[in-house]
N, C-alpha and C positions, 0 to 999 in steps of 0.2 A: 227292688234290688235289696238283697239281704246284707247283713253286716259284714259277712266274710268277704263278699265281692267288693264292697266299698273299701275295706282295708287293703285288698290286693291292688285296687286302682290307686289308692293313696301311695302305697309303696312304689309302684311303677312311676308315679309322678315324681317322687323324691329322687328315684334313681336317675331320672332323665334331666335333673337340674344340677349341673356341676357346682354352681355357686353355693348350694346348700352344703356341699362337702366342706368348703372353706369355712362356712359359717359354723359348722359342727366342730371343725378343728380349732377354730378360734375360741369357741366356748370351752373346749377341753383345756386349752392352754390357760385360759382365764381361770378356770376352776382350780387348776393345779397351783397357780400363783396366788389364788385368793384364799387358800387354806389358812385358817387362823393360826398364828404362831406368836413369836416374840413381838415386842414393841417395834414400831416402825424404825427402820434403819436410817441413820442420819446422813445426809449429803450436804457437805459444806462447799460452797463456791465462794472463795475468798477473793480479796483484792488482787493477789498474785495471779490467780487463775484468770480473772477478768482482764488484767493487763496483758497476759499472754495472748488471750483471744483477740484483744485489740491490736497488738503488735503483728500477729499473724495476718490479720485482715489488711493492715496498712502495707505490709511487705508484698502481699499478693496484688492489691488493687492500687497501690501507690497513692493512697489518700486516707484520711481518717474515716472511721466508721461513724455514721449518724447515730443518734440515740435509739431510733427504731431498729437499725441494723445491729446495734449492740444487744438490744433485748432479744433479737432473733438468734444471735450468736450464743447468748447465755442459755436460751431455751433449747437450742440444738444440742449444746453440750449436756444440759440436764437430761434431755431425752436419751442421748447416747449413754450416759452414765447409768440411768435407770435400766435401760434394756440390757446393758452389759452385765450389771449385777444380777438381773433376773436370769440371763442366759447362763451365768455361772451356777446359780442356784439349781437350774434345771439340768445342769451337766452337759450343756450343748458344746462345751469346749473339749470334751473327751472324744478320743478316737477320730480326731480331725487332723489329717496330715498337714494341712495348710497352717493351722494354728500351732501345731507341734513345731514346724520349721520356723515359724515366726518367733516363737518363744525361745527356741534354741539360738536364733540369731541375736535376740536381745540379751541373752545371757552372755554370749561371746562378745557382743558389742561392749558390754560393761567392762569386761577385762581389757578389751582393746582400747577403750577410752582411758583407762588407768595407765596403760603402757605408754600412751601418747604424752602423758604428763611427766614421764621420767626423763631425766638427763643425768647420766652417770658420771659426767665430768670428762675432761680432756684425756686424762691418763687411761681411762677405760676405753674411750673411743680410739685412742692411738693404738692400743693393743688389738682392738677389733680390726683396725685397718691392716695391721701387720699379719693377722691371721687370714686376711682376705685380699692379699696383694693382687691377685689376678683380676679382681673386680675393680679395683681403684687405680691400677697402673694406667697412666696415659700412654697410648701406643705411639710409635714413631709416626711422624706426620711430614707431609711434603707440600711445598708450595711451588707450583710450576705454571708456565704458560704453554699453550699448544696451538698449532695450526693443523687443521684436518684436511686430508686429501682422500678422495675415493681410491679404492684399490685399482691397480692398472687395468683390470678387465672392464671397469666402468669409466675410466678416465678417457676423455676425448683424444688424448695423445700421450705418448710415454712421458713419464715424469723425469725431470732433471733436478733431483733433490740437492745435488752439490751446488748448483747455481743458486737455488733458492736459499740454501743455508748461508752462502756467501753474502747474499743480499741482506738476509736477516741480521747476521752478525755485524755487517757494516752499516746496518740501519738505512738501507737504500730502498726506497719505494716499496715499503712493506704493507701498504694499506689494503691491497687486494690480494694478498697471498692466501691460498687455500680455498677449499670448497665450503659451501654453506652446510651448517650442521646445527643440531639442537644441543650438542655438547658445549659446555662452557669453555671460553677461551682462557680463563684463569681459574685455577683450582687452588684454594688457600687453606693451608694447615689442615690437610685432610689425611686420615689414616689410610694405610695400604688396603685394608679391608673395604673401606668405603669406595676407594678409587677403583678397585677391582669390580665392585658391584656396578659401578657406573660405566666403566670402559671394557669390562670383560676380564675373566679369570686370567691371571698371569701378566697383566699389563704392568703392574708395579715392579715385577721382577726385572723387566726390561729397563725400568727407570734407574735401577741400582747402579749400573755402570756408566751412566751419563755424567759428563763433567758439569760442575756447577757454573752458573752465570754465563752460559754459552749455549747457543742454539745447536742442537744435535739431532740425530735420527737418520732415517725414519725408524720408528718402532711401530709395531702393528697392534691393532685392537680388534674387537669383534666387528667394528664398523669400517675400518680402512687403515690408512697410514697417518702418522702424526710426527710432526717436528716439534721438539720439546726444548724449553728453556727452564732448567732447574733453578729456581730463585733461592730456595732455602730448604734444608733438611733439619728437622727437629728430632732428636733421639727419643726413645721411650724413656719415661721417668715416672717416679712415684711422687705424686703431689703432696704438699704439706697438709696437715689436718685443717689449718686455717682456710685453705683454698676450698675444701669440699666438706666442711664440718656439717652443714645442713643435711647433705646427702648421707653422710656416715651416720648421723644421729637418727635419721629416718629409717635406715636399714637396721640399726641396732634396736630401735623401738619395735620394728616388725618382728625381729627374732624374739625379743622379750615378750611380745604379745603371744607369739606361738607357744613359748614355754609356759606363760601364765595360763593359757587355755588348757594345756595338757595337765598342769598341776591342779587346776580347778576341777577338771574332769576326774582325775584320779582321786581327789579328795571326796568328791560327791559319790564316786563309784563305790567307795568303801562302805557306804551306807546301805548297799543293796546286796541281797543274795540272789544270784541269777541262775536260772535253770533254762536250758535251751533244748527243746524237743526236736531234735533232728530226725528221729525215727519215732514211730508210734509207741507211746508208753515207755520210751527209753530216754529219760531226761539226762542231759549232760550238764554237770555243774561247772560253772565258769569261775575260776579262782579269782578272788579279790585281788585287784592290782595294787 
């Protein structure tokens, strides 16, 4: 067998072994990272970092880490840090959409965390409430009792509601009045919108004309007929800041975060000259904001 045919067979053997490809790639990456350069870069793992690793372990496993486990945690962190730095050196973070989104999130999170620490004071929050009355106004609410009856088509016999109302208002033998239903018998301080969601559109409109503290009806819902006792009507009102300060502060901080993010972006944006090629060889200059 001549030398040429031996080389051909050797190449065919190499081509048939996929593991050799990974071996070759590994050698290539090692060669790139092993190119002589500056002095070794320093990695410091201080007491603060070790304490953080320990506390994360304890929160996850609900027990302290052993000495062996702590050494493993430190070694894992060191391995991660070494590979992270080498990946940056090789430029593996570039043109990666996942990494780009993650870094954007971290930039925005920093501004968000700052906004969460702000408290502008009661005067500013009061003005914020006044500019957002529709958000914080407490709607009108109703408290009532109800007895449910199937519609006449489903009832075993015609209903005599006047007799039932007389018994209810006289509080005579009211334990078994009405048909079974999943609807609650007592609705407490509930807004008209929520009542309509539960009983059907237009139900609360029929409640408007009913007298208070007296059984009346019937009024109709999407399910059947109802006899109603209005116990209390609470008008719509604007709460005081003291009642809902936490909510108002959270909303104000959310808006502040949005403004901070926009200001941050505009500030960074001024550092770049942007050309967008919407058509071949026809760049469009984007004005600095």
